[in-house]
N, C-alpha and C positions, 0 to 999 in steps of 0.2 A: 082683319089685319092682325098678324101676330105682333105682340108687344110685351114688354116687361115693366115691372114697377121698380123705381129707384128711390131710395130714401137716404137722405144725408142728415143725420141727427146731430144737432149742436147743443150747446149748453142752454141757450135761451130760445133757439128756434130750430125748426126742421124745414128742409127743402125736400120736395117730392116731385116726381115726374113719371109720366108714361114715356117709355123709350122704344123707338122703332128698331128694326134690325140694322139699319144704317147708322144708329147712334143718335138720330134726331130726337129732340125732346118734343113729343107730340102734345103734351099737356103738362103744365107746371102749376104748383101751388106751394104755399108756405103756411106753417102753423107754429104756434108757441109750444114749447115742451111742457110747460107747467111745472118746472122743477121746484118752484117755491112751495108746491104742495107735496113734495116728497118723491121718492123713487117709484113707488107704485103708480103715482099719477103720470110720471114720465113714460113708464112702460105702457100704461093704458092709452096715452096720447099717441104713441108710436103705432100700437095695434089698431087704434081707431082710424088713423091716417091711412094705414095700409088698406083697411076695408073700404074707406072712401075712394082710394085710387082704383081698387078693384072694380067698384061700381061705375066709376067714370069710364074705365076701359070697356066694360060690358055695354054701357050706353052708347059710347062713341064708335066702337069697333065690332060689336056684336058677339064678343067672346071675352072671357076673363084673361088676365095676364098669364103668360106661360111660366113666369118665374119672378122672383123678387130679389133685388140686391140691396143691402143696407150697409151704410158706412157709419161707424160710431166712434166716439173719442175714447181715449184712455188705453187701458190694457185689454187686448182682444185675443181670445183663443179662436182663431178663424176655423180651424179644423173641426172643433167640437161645437162651434156656433155659439160661444158664450161671451157675453160682455163681462169681462172679469172684474173691471173696476174703472170708475170714473169719478173723480173728486167733484167735478162741477155738476154732474147729474146725480151724485150721491147714491149710485147703485153699485152693487157687488154681486158677482156670480149670477147674472141674469141669463137664462138659457134662451136668448132672444130668437135665435134661428127656429127653435122648436115652437116657441110661442107664436111667432109670425106664421109659420107653416100651418099650425093647428087652426089659428084664427081664419086663415084663408082656405081651409078645407083641403089641406095637403099640398098646396102650391110649393114647388121647390124654392128654397131660400139660400142665398149666399151671404155671409156676414164678413165684413172687412174692417180694417183699421182706417180711420178717416184720412190721415195724411198719405198712407200708402195707396189708398183708393184714389185720392186726388192725383197722386203721382202717376198711377196707372193711366188715368185719362189724359194727363198732360203728355205722357210718353207716347200713347197710341194715336191720339187725335188732336193734341194741342201743340205746344211749342217743341216737343221732342219727336214729333211725328217723323218716322223714317229712320230714327237713330236706334242702332242696335244696343248701345250702351249709354245710359244717361243717369244723372243724379238729379233728383228734384229736392229742393230745399225750401221749406216754408218758413218765412220770417214773420212771426206774429208775436203774441204774448210770450210764447216760447219759441223754440226752433226745433224742427224735426225734418227728417228726410225720407226719401224713398229711392231705393236702388233698382234701376230698370235694366233688365237683361232680356233682349229679344222679345219685347212686347209684354213681358210679365214683370212683376215686382218680387224681389227676393225678400222673404220675411225673416230669414235667419233661422238657426236651429231652435231658438226659443222664442221666436216672434218679436224680437226687439232690434232687428237690423235697421239701420238708418237713423239711430238716435244720435245724430251729429251734434245736437244741442248740448249733450253731456260729454262731449270731448273737451278735455281741459286744455285751454290755450294760455291761461295765466295762472300758474300754480299758486301764486300768492294773491290771487284775486278774491273777489267777494264770495262769501259762502253761498252755496246753491242748496235748494230744498232736497236734492238727491243725496246730499251728504258730502259732496266734494267741494273744492274751492276753484274758482276761476273757470267754470264751465262756459262754453261759448254762448249759451242763451242768456247768461247773466251779464254779458258784455255787448252782445250784438243784436239782440231781439228788439222788437218795437218797444217792449216794456222796459228793457235796459236803457234804450235811448231816451225814453220818457223820463226815467228816474234821473239819469245824468243831466238832462237838459233842465229839469225842474230844479236840481241842485245848483246848476250853473247860473240860471237866470233869476233864481229866488222866487219862482212862482210855483206853488205846490201842485197846481192843476195843469202845468205845462205838459205837453205830450210830444210824441215823435213827429207827428204831422206839423206841429208848431216849430219844432226844431228844424225840419226840412225847409219850411218857409223862411226861417231866420237865416239858414245857410244860403239860400238863394238871394236873400237881401244883403248878404255880405257881413253878417254878424260874426266877429271872430270867436266869440265864446261858443256859438253854435257850430261853427266850422271845426273847432277843436273836439267837441263832443262827437260830431259826426265822423270825423277822421279816426278817432279812437275806436269807434264801433266798426268802421270799415276795415281797419287794420286787424282787429280781432277776428272778424269774419274771414278775411283773407287767410289768416293763419289756420283757421279751422278748415277752410276749403282746400288749401294746399295739402294738408294732411289727408283729406279725403281723396283728392286727385292722385296722390302718391299710392294710396292703397287700391283704388278702384279703377283708375284710368278711364273715366267716362269720355265718350265722344261729345256729349252735350251736357252742360250744367244749366239747369232750369231753376231760376229764383222766383219764388212767389211770395204772397203774403202782403201785409200792410206796408212794410218798408219798400217792397218792390214797386209800389205805386209812385214812389219818388222818381222813377224813370232814370234818366241819365245822371241825375244828381247822385244816385247810388251806383249805377252801373259803370259810369266812366271812371270814378276813383277805384271801384272794386276791381275792374279789369286791370287797371294799372298796378294796383297793389298785388294782385296775383302774379302778374308778369314779373314784378320785382323779386318775388320770393322763389320762383321755380328755378331749378338748376337743370336737371336731366329730364324732368317731367314734361309731358306734352300738355299744353294748355288747351282745354276744350273750348268750344263755342259757349260763351256765357250769355244766356238770353233770359228775358222776362217770361214768366208764365203767361199763357194765352187765354185760359178759360175763365179766369176770375173766380167768382164765388159759385159758379156752377160746376167746378171741377169735381167736387165730391159726389154730386148727383150723377154726373155723366159717368164717373168711375163706378158708381154703384150699379148703373145700367150695364156697364161692361162686365161686372162680376156676374150679373144675372145671365147675360148672354153666354158667357164662358161656361157657366154651370150647365146651361141647356146643351151646349155643344158637347161637353164632357159626358153628360148623361146619354145623349144620343149616340155618341161614339161607343160608350160602354155597352149600350143595348145592342149595337151592331156586332161588337166584339167583346162579349162578357169576360170578365176577369174574376175567376172564383176566389182569388186570394185577396181581392180588394173589399174592404168593409166600409169604405166611404168613397164618395165621389167628390173630387176637389176641383175648384176653379184653378186655371193656370196661375202659377205664382204662389199658391198656398201650399207650403211644404208639409209633409206628414208630421213634423215635429214643431209646428207653429203653436207652441204652448207657452204663454207667459206664466201660467201657474198650473202645471199639469195635474197637480193633485187636489186642486180646489174643487170642492163639491158644488154641484149645480143645485140651486134652491129656487123655488117658485118666485116669480116676480122679482122686485128689487129689494135690496137690503142695504142699510147704512152701516153695516158691520165694518170694523177697521180693516184696512187693506194696505198692500204695499204702496209705496210712493208711486204716483202716476206721472211719469216724466213727460208725457206728450199730450198736454191739454191745449192743442192748437188745432184749428180747423184745416181742411185741405187747402184753403186759400190763405192760411196763416192767421186767421182771426181767433179771438177767444172762444173756447168751447165752454 
């Protein structure tokens, strides 16, 4: 049976699967990244897991995987297959696509950004299935988004499309690590709600989940914290709706697990703010923490389809084969040198350290 390998690499853990042509997860497993041992250890763990999945595929289906898709956090050069930088994994300029392909004996590999890869899955087979234009927003430790167009994800000219978490919604707001003030993720992420609720209730270990429970219980302090986050989120989303006009707005991540406690006031807040804009259907993400893995599987199948189409109709001007949605200029750092394995060298600020389902990377 033809199948592909899917890897979703996080800060502390990795999810992996064998994926069938219909997107079904035929085998799943999870492993630690080993980031406490440094960047080289993380790269080694990723490569070892890929080899393990290849062996599983051979044992179960009588043939090795036809391709591999990998989703990684941070800054990603998808075209060149380089994991440019991740603060949580402490790596920089890792030529991960080539390392994986070499370790697997030449297996084709597609590399993608974690949130955009999760958005790809939500758009094609999850909450946005059937929508030709959608926006996926993950609310976790940070906030990031993915812009879906006709079943693919738009990466932007420099690989940073969808960074809605760094849209300024309160110019006089708190400082952000990116250098701005009042960024959306400083006000409406799970981490932001945790900070605000801890300050309001006087408990340093209080978190967003606790705030949601307090809101449900009728605590006025929690309700104020929650509404401030909802209002900031609505401001950011209305700006995105004005620019992108999506048909479906998919909200995922830790805060989305609050269900109607989040979605009811959020829909109302968006409705109050729009004037001429069309309000899309606002829905919760459907795939949970498997979105990144399922999206990585889609990247692998897309790569195979592109290669097969290219073999049937060769293009002498093309020097790379790209999965759908990966633009020729998807370069977060176009001049960055590729070096073997991982490096802890200083790198640009990494704005998107959140998983496809919105949790910490």
